[in-house]
Jmol script that loads the backbone (N, CA, C; Angstrom):
load data "model"
ATOM      1  N   MET A   1       0.061   1.892 -30.507  1.00  0.00           N
ATOM      2  CA  MET A   1       0.334   1.189 -31.213  1.00  0.00           C
ATOM      3  C   MET A   1       1.629  -0.610 -30.494  1.00  0.00           C
ATOM      4  N   SER A   2       1.219  -1.482 -31.709  1.00  0.00           N
ATOM      5  CA  SER A   2       2.001  -2.438 -30.338  1.00  0.00           C
ATOM      6  C   SER A   2       1.864  -3.527 -31.696  1.00  0.00           C
ATOM      7  N   PHE A   3       2.959  -3.916 -31.805  1.00  0.00           N
ATOM      8  CA  PHE A   3       3.031  -5.568 -32.201  1.00  0.00           C
ATOM      9  C   PHE A   3       3.099  -6.613 -31.567  1.00  0.00           C
ATOM     10  N   ASP A   4       2.681  -7.064 -32.024  1.00  0.00           N
ATOM     11  CA  ASP A   4       1.406  -8.608 -31.252  1.00  0.00           C
ATOM     12  C   ASP A   4       1.881 -10.140 -31.662  1.00  0.00           C
ATOM     13  N   LEU A   5       2.388 -11.051 -30.512  1.00  0.00           N
ATOM     14  CA  LEU A   5       3.364 -12.593 -31.131  1.00  0.00           C
ATOM     15  C   LEU A   5       2.205 -13.340 -30.082  1.00  0.00           C
ATOM     16  N   VAL A   6       1.935 -14.169 -30.511  1.00  0.00           N
ATOM     17  CA  VAL A   6       1.664 -15.635 -30.219  1.00  0.00           C
ATOM     18  C   VAL A   6       2.250 -16.848 -29.932  1.00  0.00           C
ATOM     19  N   PHE A   7       1.978 -17.498 -28.514  1.00  0.00           N
ATOM     20  CA  PHE A   7       3.152 -19.116 -28.505  1.00  0.00           C
ATOM     21  C   PHE A   7       2.558 -20.364 -27.306  1.00  0.00           C
ATOM     22  N   TRP A   8       2.243 -20.664 -28.484  1.00  0.00           N
ATOM     23  CA  TRP A   8       1.414 -22.338 -28.169  1.00  0.00           C
ATOM     24  C   TRP A   8       2.519 -23.436 -28.049  1.00  0.00           C
ATOM     25  N   TYR A   9       1.484 -24.094 -28.179  1.00  0.00           N
ATOM     26  CA  TYR A   9       2.846 -26.229 -28.212  1.00  0.00           C
ATOM     27  C   TYR A   9       1.690 -26.387 -29.244  1.00  0.00           C
ATOM     28  N   GLN A  10       1.759 -26.774 -30.064  1.00  0.00           N
ATOM     29  CA  GLN A  10       1.142 -27.483 -31.221  1.00  0.00           C
ATOM     30  C   GLN A  10       2.638 -28.576 -32.139  1.00  0.00           C
ATOM     31  N   ILE A  11       2.753 -29.879 -32.400  1.00  0.00           N
ATOM     32  CA  ILE A  11       3.267 -31.105 -33.005  1.00  0.00           C
ATOM     33  C   ILE A  11       3.282 -29.966 -34.410  1.00  0.00           C
ATOM     34  N   VAL A  12       2.424 -30.172 -35.026  1.00  0.00           N
ATOM     35  CA  VAL A  12       2.642 -29.564 -36.698  1.00  0.00           C
ATOM     36  C   VAL A  12       2.295 -28.323 -36.742  1.00  0.00           C
ATOM     37  N   ALA A  13       3.329 -27.544 -36.900  1.00  0.00           N
ATOM     38  CA  ALA A  13       2.966 -25.961 -37.012  1.00  0.00           C
ATOM     39  C   ALA A  13       1.944 -25.771 -37.619  1.00  0.00           C
ATOM     40  N   PRO A  14       1.000 -24.775 -37.786  1.00  0.00           N
ATOM     41  CA  PRO A  14      -0.445 -25.180 -38.197  1.00  0.00           C
ATOM     42  C   PRO A  14       0.431 -23.584 -39.612  1.00  0.00           C
ATOM     43  N   THR A  15      -0.528 -23.747 -40.671  1.00  0.00           N
ATOM     44  CA  THR A  15      -1.001 -23.346 -42.100  1.00  0.00           C
ATOM     45  C   THR A  15      -0.855 -21.140 -41.665  1.00  0.00           C
ATOM     46  N   SER A  16      -0.150 -19.958 -41.781  1.00  0.00           N
ATOM     47  CA  SER A  16      -0.655 -18.626 -41.377  1.00  0.00           C
ATOM     48  C   SER A  16      -2.006 -18.544 -41.195  1.00  0.00           C
ATOM     49  N   GLU A  17      -2.930 -19.270 -42.112  1.00  0.00           N
ATOM     50  CA  GLU A  17      -4.819 -19.387 -42.030  1.00  0.00           C
ATOM     51  C   GLU A  17      -5.225 -19.865 -41.137  1.00  0.00           C
ATOM     52  N   GLU A  18      -4.828 -20.995 -40.374  1.00  0.00           N
ATOM     53  CA  GLU A  18      -5.149 -21.736 -39.901  1.00  0.00           C
ATOM     54  C   GLU A  18      -4.457 -21.030 -38.092  1.00  0.00           C
ATOM     55  N   ALA A  19      -2.897 -20.134 -38.084  1.00  0.00           N
ATOM     56  CA  ALA A  19      -2.762 -19.843 -36.662  1.00  0.00           C
ATOM     57  C   ALA A  19      -3.773 -18.776 -37.025  1.00  0.00           C
ATOM     58  N   ALA A  20      -3.951 -18.337 -38.214  1.00  0.00           N
ATOM     59  CA  ALA A  20      -5.870 -16.464 -38.159  1.00  0.00           C
ATOM     60  C   ALA A  20      -6.434 -16.941 -37.057  1.00  0.00           C
ATOM     61  N   GLN A  21      -6.875 -18.194 -37.629  1.00  0.00           N
ATOM     62  CA  GLN A  21      -8.431 -18.404 -36.623  1.00  0.00           C
ATOM     63  C   GLN A  21      -7.708 -18.825 -34.920  1.00  0.00           C
ATOM     64  N   ILE A  22      -6.633 -19.715 -34.976  1.00  0.00           N
ATOM     65  CA  ILE A  22      -6.737 -19.867 -33.251  1.00  0.00           C
ATOM     66  C   ILE A  22      -6.463 -18.635 -32.760  1.00  0.00           C
ATOM     67  N   TYR A  23      -5.196 -18.186 -33.739  1.00  0.00           N
ATOM     68  CA  TYR A  23      -5.349 -16.402 -32.709  1.00  0.00           C
ATOM     69  C   TYR A  23      -6.445 -15.622 -32.301  1.00  0.00           C
ATOM     70  N   ASP A  24      -7.386 -15.681 -33.820  1.00  0.00           N
ATOM     71  CA  ASP A  24      -8.928 -14.435 -33.766  1.00  0.00           C
ATOM     72  C   ASP A  24      -9.289 -14.777 -32.738  1.00  0.00           C
ATOM     73  N   GLN A  25      -9.527 -16.310 -32.157  1.00  0.00           N
ATOM     74  CA  GLN A  25     -10.045 -16.911 -31.312  1.00  0.00           C
ATOM     75  C   GLN A  25     -10.206 -16.559 -30.169  1.00  0.00           C
ATOM     76  N   TRP A  26      -8.742 -16.742 -29.408  1.00  0.00           N
ATOM     77  CA  TRP A  26      -7.854 -16.090 -28.244  1.00  0.00           C
ATOM     78  C   TRP A  26      -8.248 -15.386 -27.314  1.00  0.00           C
ATOM     79  N   THR A  27      -8.211 -14.080 -28.509  1.00  0.00           N
ATOM     80  CA  THR A  27      -8.452 -12.528 -28.713  1.00  0.00           C
ATOM     81  C   THR A  27     -10.129 -12.100 -28.232  1.00  0.00           C
ATOM     82  N   ASP A  28     -10.771 -13.612 -28.961  1.00  0.00           N
ATOM     83  CA  ASP A  28     -12.442 -13.360 -28.657  1.00  0.00           C
ATOM     84  C   ASP A  28     -12.414 -13.213 -27.319  1.00  0.00           C
ATOM     85  N   GLY A  29     -11.539 -14.017 -26.846  1.00  0.00           N
ATOM     86  CA  GLY A  29     -11.679 -15.013 -25.204  1.00  0.00           C
ATOM     87  C   GLY A  29     -12.284 -16.287 -24.994  1.00  0.00           C
ATOM     88  N   VAL A  30     -12.129 -17.224 -25.941  1.00  0.00           N
ATOM     89  CA  VAL A  30     -12.064 -18.637 -26.417  1.00  0.00           C
ATOM     90  C   VAL A  30     -11.060 -19.626 -26.135  1.00  0.00           C
ATOM     91  N   THR A  31     -11.675 -19.926 -24.752  1.00  0.00           N
ATOM     92  CA  THR A  31     -10.237 -21.823 -24.909  1.00  0.00           C
ATOM     93  C   THR A  31     -11.055 -22.742 -25.289  1.00  0.00           C
ATOM     94  N   GLY A  32      -9.686 -24.130 -24.913  1.00  0.00           N
ATOM     95  CA  GLY A  32     -10.165 -25.498 -25.860  1.00  0.00           C
ATOM     96  C   GLY A  32      -9.850 -25.191 -26.608  1.00  0.00           C
ATOM     97  N   ILE A  33      -8.810 -25.003 -27.414  1.00  0.00           N
ATOM     98  CA  ILE A  33      -8.801 -24.427 -29.396  1.00  0.00           C
ATOM     99  C   ILE A  33      -7.547 -25.470 -28.880  1.00  0.00           C
ATOM    100  N   VAL A  34      -5.989 -25.190 -28.416  1.00  0.00           N
ATOM    101  CA  VAL A  34      -5.168 -26.483 -28.272  1.00  0.00           C
ATOM    102  C   VAL A  34      -4.805 -27.145 -26.911  1.00  0.00           C
ATOM    103  N   GLU A  35      -4.437 -28.053 -26.847  1.00  0.00           N
ATOM    104  CA  GLU A  35      -3.913 -28.911 -25.414  1.00  0.00           C
ATOM    105  C   GLU A  35      -3.642 -27.846 -24.665  1.00  0.00           C
ATOM    106  N   GLU A  36      -3.615 -27.950 -23.324  1.00  0.00           N
ATOM    107  CA  GLU A  36      -2.403 -27.166 -22.582  1.00  0.00           C
ATOM    108  C   GLU A  36      -1.488 -28.357 -22.048  1.00  0.00           C
ATOM    109  N   SER A  37      -0.174 -27.067 -22.917  1.00  0.00           N
ATOM    110  CA  SER A  37       0.820 -27.691 -22.555  1.00  0.00           C
ATOM    111  C   SER A  37       1.838 -26.483 -20.419  1.00  0.00           C
ATOM    112  N   SER A  38       3.039 -27.787 -21.114  1.00  0.00           N
ATOM    113  CA  SER A  38       3.687 -26.953 -19.709  1.00  0.00           C
ATOM    114  C   SER A  38       5.052 -25.934 -19.902  1.00  0.00           C
ATOM    115  N   ALA A  39       5.654 -26.021 -22.051  1.00  0.00           N
ATOM    116  CA  ALA A  39       5.875 -25.387 -22.086  1.00  0.00           C
ATOM    117  C   ALA A  39       5.770 -23.882 -22.325  1.00  0.00           C
ATOM    118  N   VAL A  40       4.472 -24.155 -22.668  1.00  0.00           N
ATOM    119  CA  VAL A  40       3.925 -22.295 -22.156  1.00  0.00           C
ATOM    120  C   VAL A  40       3.888 -21.199 -20.572  1.00  0.00           C
ATOM    121  N   GLU A  41       4.124 -23.256 -19.876  1.00  0.00           N
ATOM    122  CA  GLU A  41       4.167 -22.566 -18.880  1.00  0.00           C
ATOM    123  C   GLU A  41       6.131 -21.920 -18.762  1.00  0.00           C
ATOM    124  N   ASN A  42       6.566 -22.909 -18.640  1.00  0.00           N
ATOM    125  CA  ASN A  42       8.181 -22.947 -18.942  1.00  0.00           C
ATOM    126  C   ASN A  42       7.864 -21.158 -19.733  1.00  0.00           C
ATOM    127  N   PHE A  43       7.555 -21.549 -21.638  1.00  0.00           N
ATOM    128  CA  PHE A  43       8.702 -20.255 -21.790  1.00  0.00           C
ATOM    129  C   PHE A  43       7.521 -18.853 -21.343  1.00  0.00           C
ATOM    130  N   TYR A  44       6.792 -19.365 -20.442  1.00  0.00           N
ATOM    131  CA  TYR A  44       6.616 -17.253 -19.903  1.00  0.00           C
ATOM    132  C   TYR A  44       7.284 -17.504 -18.535  1.00  0.00           C
ATOM    133  N   ARG A  45       7.131 -17.703 -18.229  1.00  0.00           N
ATOM    134  CA  ARG A  45       8.543 -17.935 -16.890  1.00  0.00           C
ATOM    135  C   ARG A  45       9.845 -16.660 -16.892  1.00  0.00           C
ATOM    136  N   ALA A  46      10.476 -16.976 -18.290  1.00  0.00           N
ATOM    137  CA  ALA A  46      11.585 -17.615 -18.703  1.00  0.00           C
ATOM    138  C   ALA A  46      11.523 -16.169 -19.525  1.00  0.00           C
ATOM    139  N   LEU A  47       9.758 -15.679 -20.407  1.00  0.00           N
ATOM    140  CA  LEU A  47       9.970 -14.441 -20.812  1.00  0.00           C
ATOM    141  C   LEU A  47       9.560 -13.538 -19.999  1.00  0.00           C
ATOM    142  N   ILE A  48       9.184 -13.633 -18.993  1.00  0.00           N
ATOM    143  CA  ILE A  48       9.328 -12.974 -17.706  1.00  0.00           C
ATOM    144  C   ILE A  48      10.786 -12.552 -17.044  1.00  0.00           C
ATOM    145  N   SER A  49      11.417 -13.780 -16.932  1.00  0.00           N
ATOM    146  CA  SER A  49      12.380 -13.559 -16.671  1.00  0.00           C
ATOM    147  C   SER A  49      13.612 -12.206 -17.336  1.00  0.00           C
ATOM    148  N   GLU A  50      13.159 -11.646 -17.916  1.00  0.00           N
ATOM    149  CA  GLU A  50      14.023 -11.127 -19.332  1.00  0.00           C
ATOM    150  C   GLU A  50      13.103  -9.847 -18.921  1.00  0.00           C
ATOM    151  N   PHE A  51      12.064  -9.568 -18.960  1.00  0.00           N
ATOM    152  CA  PHE A  51      11.001  -8.732 -19.742  1.00  0.00           C
ATOM    153  C   PHE A  51       9.338  -8.934 -18.615  1.00  0.00           C
ATOM    154  N   PRO A  52      10.183  -8.071 -16.611  1.00  0.00           N
ATOM    155  CA  PRO A  52       8.280  -8.319 -16.281  1.00  0.00           C
ATOM    156  C   PRO A  52       7.507  -7.919 -16.735  1.00  0.00           C
ATOM    157  N   ASP A  53       6.160  -8.231 -16.227  1.00  0.00           N
ATOM    158  CA  ASP A  53       5.054  -8.115 -17.033  1.00  0.00           C
ATOM    159  C   ASP A  53       5.048  -6.857 -16.411  1.00  0.00           C
ATOM    160  N   LEU A  54       4.125  -5.711 -17.911  1.00  0.00           N
ATOM    161  CA  LEU A  54       3.081  -4.994 -17.483  1.00  0.00           C
ATOM    162  C   LEU A  54       2.553  -4.698 -16.260  1.00  0.00           C
ATOM    163  N   SER A  55       3.452  -3.692 -14.953  1.00  0.00           N
ATOM    164  CA  SER A  55       2.905  -3.080 -13.790  1.00  0.00           C
ATOM    165  C   SER A  55       3.161  -1.658 -13.999  1.00  0.00           C
ATOM    166  N   GLU A  56       2.393  -1.026 -13.036  1.00  0.00           N
ATOM    167  CA  GLU A  56       2.217   0.382 -12.718  1.00  0.00           C
ATOM    168  C   GLU A  56       3.533   0.642 -12.211  1.00  0.00           C
ATOM    169  N   GLU A  57       4.204  -0.359 -11.731  1.00  0.00           N
ATOM    170  CA  GLU A  57       5.689  -0.032 -10.945  1.00  0.00           C
ATOM    171  C   GLU A  57       6.800  -0.014 -12.071  1.00  0.00           C
ATOM    172  N   ASN A  58       6.734  -0.906 -13.842  1.00  0.00           N
ATOM    173  CA  ASN A  58       7.185  -0.858 -14.100  1.00  0.00           C
ATOM    174  C   ASN A  58       6.915  -0.119 -15.720  1.00  0.00           C
ATOM    175  N   MET A  59       5.878   0.705 -15.983  1.00  0.00           N
ATOM    176  CA  MET A  59       5.151   1.380 -17.304  1.00  0.00           C
ATOM    177  C   MET A  59       6.753   1.904 -18.454  1.00  0.00           C
ATOM    178  N   GLU A  60       7.641   2.633 -17.501  1.00  0.00           N
ATOM    179  CA  GLU A  60       8.706   3.577 -18.495  1.00  0.00           C
ATOM    180  C   GLU A  60       9.314   2.401 -19.220  1.00  0.00           C
ATOM    181  N   GLU A  61       9.408   0.843 -18.107  1.00  0.00           N
ATOM    182  CA  GLU A  61      10.786   0.572 -18.749  1.00  0.00           C
ATOM    183  C   GLU A  61      10.840   0.152 -19.693  1.00  0.00           C
ATOM    184  N   SER A  62       9.406  -0.491 -19.024  1.00  0.00           N
ATOM    185  CA  SER A  62       8.447  -2.040 -19.936  1.00  0.00           C
ATOM    186  C   SER A  62       8.348  -2.337 -21.525  1.00  0.00           C
ATOM    187  N   PRO A  63       8.529  -3.666 -22.344  1.00  0.00           N
ATOM    188  CA  PRO A  63       7.695  -3.475 -23.457  1.00  0.00           C
ATOM    189  C   PRO A  63       7.240  -3.371 -24.207  1.00  0.00           C
ATOM    190  N   TRP A  64       6.559  -3.289 -23.053  1.00  0.00           N
ATOM    191  CA  TRP A  64       5.055  -3.963 -23.112  1.00  0.00           C
ATOM    192  C   TRP A  64       3.844  -2.926 -23.372  1.00  0.00           C
ATOM    193  N   ALA A  65       2.858  -3.549 -23.892  1.00  0.00           N
ATOM    194  CA  ALA A  65       1.991  -2.023 -24.454  1.00  0.00           C
ATOM    195  C   ALA A  65       0.395  -2.185 -23.374  1.00  0.00           C
ATOM    196  N   SER A  66       0.196  -4.149 -23.230  1.00  0.00           N
ATOM    197  CA  SER A  66       0.338  -4.186 -22.085  1.00  0.00           C
ATOM    198  C   SER A  66       0.316  -5.525 -21.641  1.00  0.00           C
ATOM    199  N   PRO A  67      -0.842  -5.717 -20.792  1.00  0.00           N
ATOM    200  CA  PRO A  67      -0.220  -6.468 -19.505  1.00  0.00           C
ATOM    201  C   PRO A  67       0.104  -8.433 -21.183  1.00  0.00           C
ATOM    202  N   LEU A  68       0.623  -9.289 -20.553  1.00  0.00           N
ATOM    203  CA  LEU A  68       0.717 -10.616 -21.251  1.00  0.00           C
ATOM    204  C   LEU A  68      -0.919 -11.338 -20.620  1.00  0.00           C
ATOM    205  N   TYR A  69      -0.957 -11.851 -21.778  1.00  0.00           N
ATOM    206  CA  TYR A  69      -2.056 -12.332 -21.422  1.00  0.00           C
ATOM    207  C   TYR A  69      -2.107 -13.911 -21.341  1.00  0.00           C
ATOM    208  N   VAL A  70      -2.037 -14.936 -20.765  1.00  0.00           N
ATOM    209  CA  VAL A  70      -0.797 -15.777 -20.491  1.00  0.00           C
ATOM    210  C   VAL A  70      -2.604 -16.859 -20.328  1.00  0.00           C
ATOM    211  N   ASN A  71      -2.401 -18.580 -20.430  1.00  0.00           N
ATOM    212  CA  ASN A  71      -3.716 -19.175 -19.769  1.00  0.00           C
ATOM    213  C   ASN A  71      -2.996 -20.425 -20.338  1.00  0.00           C
ATOM    214  N   GLY A  72      -3.332 -21.322 -20.284  1.00  0.00           N
ATOM    215  CA  GLY A  72      -2.516 -22.694 -19.947  1.00  0.00           C
ATOM    216  C   GLY A  72      -1.989 -23.033 -21.357  1.00  0.00           C
ATOM    217  N   GLU A  73      -3.393 -22.577 -23.103  1.00  0.00           N
ATOM    218  CA  GLU A  73      -2.557 -23.125 -23.464  1.00  0.00           C
ATOM    219  C   GLU A  73      -2.023 -21.416 -25.046  1.00  0.00           C
ATOM    220  N   CYS A  74      -1.095 -20.287 -23.905  1.00  0.00           N
ATOM    221  CA  CYS A  74      -0.858 -19.671 -24.922  1.00  0.00           C
ATOM    222  C   CYS A  74      -0.388 -18.707 -24.108  1.00  0.00           C
ATOM    223  N   VAL A  75       0.581 -17.925 -24.834  1.00  0.00           N
ATOM    224  CA  VAL A  75       0.933 -16.511 -24.088  1.00  0.00           C
ATOM    225  C   VAL A  75       0.565 -15.097 -25.216  1.00  0.00           C
ATOM    226  N   ILE A  76       0.266 -14.053 -24.844  1.00  0.00           N
ATOM    227  CA  ILE A  76       0.120 -12.995 -26.282  1.00  0.00           C
ATOM    228  C   ILE A  76       0.386 -12.102 -25.293  1.00  0.00           C
ATOM    229  N   ALA A  77       1.839 -11.492 -26.559  1.00  0.00           N
ATOM    230  CA  ALA A  77       2.348 -11.032 -26.463  1.00  0.00           C
ATOM    231  C   ALA A  77       2.149  -9.237 -26.724  1.00  0.00           C
ATOM    232  N   ALA A  78       1.246  -8.346 -26.488  1.00  0.00           N
ATOM    233  CA  ALA A  78       2.069  -7.454 -27.253  1.00  0.00           C
ATOM    234  C   ALA A  78       2.534  -6.059 -27.274  1.00  0.00           C
ATOM    235  N   ILE A  79       3.496  -5.659 -28.069  1.00  0.00           N
ATOM    236  CA  ILE A  79       4.782  -5.367 -28.066  1.00  0.00           C
ATOM    237  C   ILE A  79       5.050  -2.963 -28.659  1.00  0.00           C
ATOM    238  N   SER A  80       5.681  -2.771 -27.090  1.00  0.00           N
ATOM    239  CA  SER A  80       5.327  -1.498 -28.051  1.00  0.00           C
ATOM    240  C   SER A  80       5.626  -1.296 -29.240  1.00  0.00           C
ATOM    241  N   TRP A  81       5.774  -0.959 -29.775  1.00  0.00           N
ATOM    242  CA  TRP A  81       6.380  -0.925 -31.403  1.00  0.00           C
ATOM    243  C   TRP A  81       7.330  -0.146 -31.901  1.00  0.00           C
ATOM    244  N   SER A  82       7.863   0.625 -30.776  1.00  0.00           N
ATOM    245  CA  SER A  82       9.648   0.525 -30.469  1.00  0.00           C
ATOM    246  C   SER A  82      10.117  -0.195 -30.383  1.00  0.00           C
ATOM    247  N   ARG A  83      10.145  -0.466 -29.918  1.00  0.00           N
ATOM    248  CA  ARG A  83      11.629  -2.736 -29.051  1.00  0.00           C
ATOM    249  C   ARG A  83      10.592  -2.883 -29.781  1.00  0.00           C
ATOM    250  N   SER A  84       9.370  -3.112 -30.837  1.00  0.00           N
ATOM    251  CA  SER A  84       9.133  -4.883 -31.772  1.00  0.00           C
ATOM    252  C   SER A  84      10.594  -5.783 -32.069  1.00  0.00           C
ATOM    253  N   SER A  85      11.747  -5.056 -32.740  1.00  0.00           N
ATOM    254  CA  SER A  85      12.623  -4.698 -33.098  1.00  0.00           C
ATOM    255  C   SER A  85      13.125  -5.912 -32.088  1.00  0.00           C
ATOM    256  N   GLU A  86      13.635  -5.154 -30.933  1.00  0.00           N
ATOM    257  CA  GLU A  86      14.416  -6.301 -29.539  1.00  0.00           C
ATOM    258  C   GLU A  86      13.886  -7.359 -29.451  1.00  0.00           C
ATOM    259  N   VAL A  87      12.740  -6.951 -28.793  1.00  0.00           N
ATOM    260  CA  VAL A  87      12.217  -8.314 -28.242  1.00  0.00           C
ATOM    261  C   VAL A  87      11.251  -9.207 -28.975  1.00  0.00           C
ATOM    262  N   SER A  88      10.918  -8.883 -29.610  1.00  0.00           N
ATOM    263  CA  SER A  88      11.266  -9.634 -30.826  1.00  0.00           C
ATOM    264  C   SER A  88      11.606 -11.343 -31.632  1.00  0.00           C
ATOM    265  N   SER A  89      12.574 -10.816 -31.417  1.00  0.00           N
ATOM    266  CA  SER A  89      14.000 -11.548 -31.649  1.00  0.00           C
ATOM    267  C   SER A  89      13.836 -12.166 -31.240  1.00  0.00           C
ATOM    268  N   LEU A  90      14.681 -11.936 -29.766  1.00  0.00           N
ATOM    269  CA  LEU A  90      14.521 -13.148 -28.416  1.00  0.00           C
ATOM    270  C   LEU A  90      13.347 -13.384 -28.364  1.00  0.00           C
ATOM    271  N   LEU A  91      12.077 -12.813 -28.003  1.00  0.00           N
ATOM    272  CA  LEU A  91      11.048 -14.259 -27.852  1.00  0.00           C
ATOM    273  C   LEU A  91      10.645 -15.062 -28.995  1.00  0.00           C
ATOM    274  N   LEU A  92      11.345 -14.912 -30.241  1.00  0.00           N
ATOM    275  CA  LEU A  92      10.983 -16.172 -30.925  1.00  0.00           C
ATOM    276  C   LEU A  92      11.698 -17.095 -30.658  1.00  0.00           C
ATOM    277  N   GLY A  93      13.130 -16.464 -30.254  1.00  0.00           N
ATOM    278  CA  GLY A  93      14.397 -17.791 -30.232  1.00  0.00           C
ATOM    279  C   GLY A  93      14.084 -18.436 -28.592  1.00  0.00           C
ATOM    280  N   LEU A  94      13.344 -17.480 -28.091  1.00  0.00           N
ATOM    281  CA  LEU A  94      13.542 -17.838 -27.170  1.00  0.00           C
ATOM    282  C   LEU A  94      11.139 -19.106 -26.670  1.00  0.00           C
ATOM    283  N   ALA A  95      10.652 -19.221 -28.155  1.00  0.00           N
ATOM    284  CA  ALA A  95       9.744 -20.150 -28.277  1.00  0.00           C
ATOM    285  C   ALA A  95      10.668 -21.157 -29.102  1.00  0.00           C
ATOM    286  N   SER A  96      10.860 -20.482 -30.152  1.00  0.00           N
ATOM    287  CA  SER A  96      11.818 -21.904 -30.289  1.00  0.00           C
ATOM    288  C   SER A  96      12.654 -22.757 -29.197  1.00  0.00           C
ATOM    289  N   MET A  97      13.839 -22.757 -28.231  1.00  0.00           N
ATOM    290  CA  MET A  97      14.033 -23.033 -27.967  1.00  0.00           C
ATOM    291  C   MET A  97      13.234 -24.303 -26.579  1.00  0.00           C
ATOM    292  N   HIS A  98      12.087 -23.853 -26.234  1.00  0.00           N
ATOM    293  CA  HIS A  98      10.351 -23.841 -25.829  1.00  0.00           C
ATOM    294  C   HIS A  98       9.361 -25.074 -26.409  1.00  0.00           C
ATOM    295  N   GLY A  99      10.283 -25.255 -27.866  1.00  0.00           N
ATOM    296  CA  GLY A  99       9.184 -26.079 -28.981  1.00  0.00           C
ATOM    297  C   GLY A  99       8.640 -25.837 -29.267  1.00  0.00           C
ATOM    298  N   LEU A 100       8.041 -23.778 -28.917  1.00  0.00           N
ATOM    299  CA  LEU A 100       6.280 -22.983 -29.492  1.00  0.00           C
ATOM    300  C   LEU A 100       6.644 -22.802 -31.025  1.00  0.00           C
ATOM    301  N   THR A 101       5.259 -23.200 -30.715  1.00  0.00           N
ATOM    302  CA  THR A 101       5.334 -22.397 -32.361  1.00  0.00           C
ATOM    303  C   THR A 101       4.978 -21.030 -32.329  1.00  0.00           C
ATOM    304  N   ALA A 102       4.689 -20.076 -32.870  1.00  0.00           N
ATOM    305  CA  ALA A 102       5.196 -18.590 -32.195  1.00  0.00           C
ATOM    306  C   ALA A 102       4.477 -18.064 -33.828  1.00  0.00           C
ATOM    307  N   TYR A 103       3.167 -17.509 -33.561  1.00  0.00           N
ATOM    308  CA  TYR A 103       2.713 -16.442 -34.748  1.00  0.00           C
ATOM    309  C   TYR A 103       2.700 -14.959 -34.956  1.00  0.00           C
ATOM    310  N   ASP A 104       2.910 -13.946 -35.623  1.00  0.00           N
ATOM    311  CA  ASP A 104       2.951 -12.753 -36.364  1.00  0.00           C
ATOM    312  C   ASP A 104       1.554 -12.554 -36.916  1.00  0.00           C
ATOM    313  N   PRO A 105       0.754 -11.878 -35.974  1.00  0.00           N
ATOM    314  CA  PRO A 105      -0.730 -11.440 -36.987  1.00  0.00           C
ATOM    315  C   PRO A 105      -1.050 -10.403 -38.240  1.00  0.00           C
ATOM    316  N   GLN A 106       0.675  -9.421 -37.710  1.00  0.00           N
ATOM    317  CA  GLN A 106       0.980  -8.609 -38.803  1.00  0.00           C
ATOM    318  C   GLN A 106       1.304  -8.969 -40.237  1.00  0.00           C
ATOM    319  N   ASP A 107       2.414  -9.880 -40.498  1.00  0.00           N
ATOM    320  CA  ASP A 107       2.689 -10.245 -41.645  1.00  0.00           C
ATOM    321  C   ASP A 107       2.289 -11.972 -41.872  1.00  0.00           C
ATOM    322  N   GLN A 108       1.516 -11.893 -41.025  1.00  0.00           N
ATOM    323  CA  GLN A 108       0.534 -13.458 -40.496  1.00  0.00           C
ATOM    324  C   GLN A 108       1.037 -14.384 -40.990  1.00  0.00           C
ATOM    325  N   VAL A 109       2.750 -14.205 -40.530  1.00  0.00           N
ATOM    326  CA  VAL A 109       3.312 -15.363 -41.117  1.00  0.00           C
ATOM    327  C   VAL A 109       4.095 -16.514 -39.208  1.00  0.00           C
ATOM    328  N   VAL A 110       4.025 -17.572 -39.481  1.00  0.00           N
ATOM    329  CA  VAL A 110       3.974 -18.859 -38.221  1.00  0.00           C
ATOM    330  C   VAL A 110       5.428 -18.659 -38.455  1.00  0.00           C
ATOM    331  N   TYR A 111       5.489 -19.596 -37.143  1.00  0.00           N
ATOM    332  CA  TYR A 111       7.200 -19.320 -36.802  1.00  0.00           C
ATOM    333  C   TYR A 111       7.252 -21.185 -35.883  1.00  0.00           C
ATOM    334  N   GLY A 112       6.811 -22.129 -36.585  1.00  0.00           N
ATOM    335  CA  GLY A 112       7.135 -23.273 -35.807  1.00  0.00           C
ATOM    336  C   GLY A 112       8.005 -24.434 -35.087  1.00  0.00           C
ATOM    337  N   LYS A 113       8.863 -24.726 -34.922  1.00  0.00           N
ATOM    338  CA  LYS A 113       9.445 -25.170 -33.705  1.00  0.00           C
ATOM    339  C   LYS A 113      10.845 -25.191 -33.697  1.00  0.00           C
ATOM    340  N   SER A 114      11.593 -25.249 -35.558  1.00  0.00           N
ATOM    341  CA  SER A 114      12.598 -25.144 -35.828  1.00  0.00           C
ATOM    342  C   SER A 114      13.008 -23.716 -36.013  1.00  0.00           C
ATOM    343  N   GLY A 115      12.152 -22.100 -35.622  1.00  0.00           N
ATOM    344  CA  GLY A 115      12.474 -20.648 -35.731  1.00  0.00           C
ATOM    345  C   GLY A 115      12.460 -20.624 -36.901  1.00  0.00           C
ATOM    346  N   ASP A 116      12.832 -21.243 -38.252  1.00  0.00           N
ATOM    347  CA  ASP A 116      11.794 -21.299 -39.842  1.00  0.00           C
ATOM    348  C   ASP A 116      10.438 -20.321 -39.366  1.00  0.00           C
ATOM    349  N   SER A 117      10.841 -19.479 -40.333  1.00  0.00           N
ATOM    350  CA  SER A 117       8.997 -18.578 -40.710  1.00  0.00           C
ATOM    351  C   SER A 117       8.961 -19.086 -41.934  1.00  0.00           C
ATOM    352  N   SER A 118       7.511 -19.322 -42.391  1.00  0.00           N
ATOM    353  CA  SER A 118       6.241 -20.139 -43.053  1.00  0.00           C
ATOM    354  C   SER A 118       5.010 -18.836 -43.188  1.00  0.00           C
ATOM    355  N   ASN A 119       4.866 -18.810 -45.473  1.00  0.00           N
ATOM    356  CA  ASN A 119       4.080 -17.858 -44.817  1.00  0.00           C
ATOM    357  C   ASN A 119       2.219 -19.078 -45.653  1.00  0.00           C
ATOM    358  N   ARG A 120       2.479 -20.750 -45.722  1.00  0.00           N
ATOM    359  CA  ARG A 120       1.628 -21.651 -46.058  1.00  0.00           C
ATOM    360  C   ARG A 120       0.467 -20.948 -45.762  1.00  0.00           C
TER     361      ARG A 120
END
end "model"
wireframe off; spacefill off
backbone 0.3
color backbone group
């Protein structure tokens, strides 16, 4: 079981319904949904410096339930449920520092650039 978060660059944070549609498209393999951004790549680099991506060598200590999904548009992180509180707080802070929108599909919460959450 995992706790998923998705991160991308968007000037105006979407509503939770819009974010859910974006997330669903990415998980279906669709790309070209939002513009690619160097902020996503910078966030990913900061993320893996804290928690390297899942590999056979780090399976026991990794917080990831599966490898990170990364493209020029987004990063999707499947966090092991047992580490979700610890890791999600850090990731949401990194996302805010990099000016990214974050979406929690479990609770349908959007985190905008200010770090504030919204259930709009």
